N, C-alpha and C positions, 0 to 999 in steps of 0.2 A: 280921460285917460285913467287907467286903473292905478290904484295905489300899489306901493311896492309889495305889501302883504298880499294883495289880490293877485298880482303878477306871480308871486312865489307860489301861491296856491294853484294857479293855472299850470305852472311848470311842473309842480308835484303831480297834478292830475295826469299830465301827459307822460311823465316818466313812469308812473305806476302802470298806466295803460300799456305803454310800450313793453314793459317787463312781463306782461301777462300774455302768453300765447293764445289765450282764449278770447282776446279782444281783436276784432278786425277793424280796419280803417277804410275810409273812403275820402276822395278829394275830387271835387268837380261841381257840376251844376245840373239842373234838371234836364236830363237827356244825354249828358256826357259825363261819365264818371269813371274814375280809376279806383280799384279796390286792392288793398294789401292785407294779406293774412299769412300766417305761418303755422307749421305743425310744431307741437311741443318739443320734438326731438330733432327739428330741422337745424342745420348748421347756420349760424348767424355771424356776420362780421359787423364791427362798428364802423362808423363813418370816419373819413380821414380829416374831419374838421370839427368845429364845435356845435354843429347842429344836433338836435335830438333825433334819434332814429337808428336804422339798421339796414343791412342788405342781406339778401339770401341769393341763391342761384336762380330764383324765380321772380324776384322783384325787390323793391327797396322803398323806404319811406324816410324823408328828411324834413324835419320841422324846425321853423324859426319863429317861435311865438314872440310877438311884439306886445307892447303895453296895452294896445287896444283890443286884444283878443278876448272874446267873451264866450265861455262855454254855456250852452243852453241844453239842459237835459230835458227829454220829452218822451212821451209814449203816444203812439197813434193806433187807432183801432183798425184792424183788418178783418177779413171775412170771418175767421173763426177764432180770433184771439187778438194779439197786439204785437207791434214792433216797438223797439226802443233804441235810442241813440243819444249821444251827446254831440250836438252840432257845435262846430268851432266857427264862431261868427266874428265879422268885422263890421264897423259902421259902414253904411252904404257909401258914404263919401270917401272912404279909405280903402275900399276893397278892389277897385277897378284894376284889371290887368290891361293888356295891350289892344284888345278888341280888333285884331286883324280879321278882315273879311275874305282874304284870299290866302292860298298857300304861300308861305314865305320862308326863305332860308335864313336861319339865324346864326350859322357858323358852328364852330366846335362847342360842345356842351361842357364848358369849364366848371360848372357846378354839379356835374353828375355825382351820384351817391357813391360810385366806385371810381377810383382813380383810373382804372383801365378803360373806362368809357369816356374820358374827358376829351379825347381827340375825335370822337365820333361826331357826325354833323347832325344838328338839330333843325327840324323843320316845323314851323307852326302850321297846323292844318287849316287855320283861318275860319274857325267856327263862330267868331264874333260874340263870344260869351263875356258877360260882365266881369266875373270874378275868377275865371280860369282860362289859361292858354292851353289848349289841347294840342300836344306836339308828338312827333315821332322822331326817332334817332337811329342812325345807322352808320356803319363804317364800310359797308359793302359797296364797291364801286358801281355795280349795276343798279343797286337800289338807289344810290345817290343820284345817278343819271335819270332814273325814272321819276324820282321826286322832283328833281330840277325841271323836268319837262312839264310839270304841272304848276310851276310857280306863276303867280299872278292870276290864277283862276280859282273860283270857289271849289272846294273839295267835291261837292255833289253836282257840279256842272258835268253834263253828259260828255262834253268834249275833253274833260280832264282825264288824262290816262292813268292817274294815280289810283282811282277807285277800283278799277278792274284788276289791278296788280297788287293791291295792298295786302290781301290775305296771303298770297304767295311770297311776298317780300317779308311779311311779319317783322317789321322793324320794332325796336323797343318803343313802347308808348310811354310818354313822359308828360304828366299833367302838372301844371305849375299854377300856384296861387300865392298870394302874399304871405300865407301861413307856412308855405313849404311846397313839397312835391311828393308825388308817388310815381315810381317807375315800374313798368311791367315788362318782363322779358319773355314770358311764355308765348308760344305761337298764337296767332289769331285764329280762332276756329272758323272753318269754312262754312258755306251755306248748309243749314240744317244741323250744324255742329253745336255743341254745348260749351259753355265757358269752362275752362280748366279748373281743377280743384286747387285753387291757390290764387295768387294775384291775377287780376284780369281787368278788362275795360269794357264799358258799354258806350256806344254812340248810337243814339236812337233818333233819327231825323224827325219822326213824328212829334216826339216830345220837345225837341229843340225848337220846332216851329212855334211853340207856345210862348217863347221868350221869357219864361219864368226862371227865377233862380232856385226855386224849390217848390215842392208839391203844396197844393192848397191845404192839405191835411196836416202839414208840419207847422206847429205853432211857434214860429220865429217872431220875436218882438219887432214891432214897426221900426224902420230905420236901420235894421241890421240885416246882414246877408250871410247865410251859411256858406263857407268856402270848403270845409272839410268836416269830417265827423269821426268819432270813435264809436264802435259798436261792441259793448261788453257782451260776454256770454249770455245767451238768452235762456230763460227758465225752461222752455219746452221745445226748443229746436236747436240743431247744431249750426255750424257756419254755412253749411250747404242748404239750410232750410229744411232738413229732414227732421221729423218728429222724434223727440226723445222723452223719456219719463220726466215728469215735472220735477224741477230742482228748486226747492224752496230757498236754498242758500243763494242761488243766482238771483232769484227774485228779490230777496232782502238786500243783496249787494247793490242792485240797481236803485232800489228805493232810497238808499243812502245818497247816491248820486243825485237822484231826483230832488231830495230834500235840500241838498247843497246848491245845485245848479239849475233847478227847474223854476218855472214861473210860479210864484207863491199863490197867485189867484187861481190858477188852474189846479194847483195842489189842493187848495181849500174846496174847490168844486168837486174834485175827485173824492174828497173825504165827506161829502154830503152837504157842502155849503150851498147857499142860494146864489143864483145868477141875477145880477141887477140888469134891468132892461137897457140902461145906458152904459153898461160895462164896455171897456175897450176890447174884451175877448169876444170873438165871433161865435155865433150860434153853432157853427160847424165844430169849433174846438171845444165848446161846452159839451155838445153831444158826444164828441170823441172821448173826452175825459170820463164822462159818466159810463159810457159803453166799456171802456177799459176797466174801470173800477168793478163793474158788474161781472165781467168775464174773469178777472183776476180773483174775485171772491169765490167763484165756482171752482177754480183750480185749487185755491187754498183750502176749500172744504173737501177736496178729494173727489169731486164729482167728475164724471167722464165727460170731456168736452171733445166732440168729434171735430177733426180738422179736415179742411179741404186744402191740401198742399198746393194745388194749382192756383186756387184763388189767392192764397197767401203769397205765393211767388209773384203773381201778377201785381198785387197791391204793394208788395215790397219793392218791386222795380219802380212803380209809380211814386212810392214814398220818397225815394232819394235819387231817382233818375237813372 
């Protein structure tokens, strides 16, 4: 269990990140994730309770950091550069949610981020994930009837009527973990559609079948499970993954987080240290740290580094599900 000073430092980290509109958030597992972000000038309302977070007309985030919460800052190599994040981790023994394997009605969502949503009905989609319950919520009678018709079946069962109506219904998506929740109110994009510019969700059956809690490229310490993450402003791309001019201040800001919350052994490797053959750090993560250091050095020298946006997007999705 963390000391009081450590817990205070974690709370300060979360408060500062929530106050920064340049920081995006995610909550979920490998293959099922909800993301929250906001525009700098977007109207924001506080929560009606003591949780950390906020709500907009597009989504909400509500966090309840406990004493076991451990931030892990990391960088991962992608096709033409790197991604970065601060994972919010819990001990494997303390992270488990309900692990329902079939669609289940949970009743009114009394912990909704907005009071006006607290009478709406919450349904667990039954994805059987370790650290997150992926749910939907609605107050529409027809949508409630459709969701109830699929109770007791797996979501992806061909006989379940929910799947073919989910896009048209576009209920609120509510992803729950021990660390808190993210709610998404924007419509679900149809076949061939793209995620909206703002809060959205991804549920990718192919990745779900792996049973992983996170991508193999993500250096999470053994015995810990990432339940959520904060994604500070990136030095060379915006929230939508589009390329921007390299911003050294953003780079330096994340290095401060990496120094405070990153793995010290990986940091040493990134700075040119040697890798012991019997080290607990995998060769994959060693290679990743060195690759990130090399490409960052090129950016800092002002060299032109060509980007492959499609490759970066593919690897970004794999990076956090």
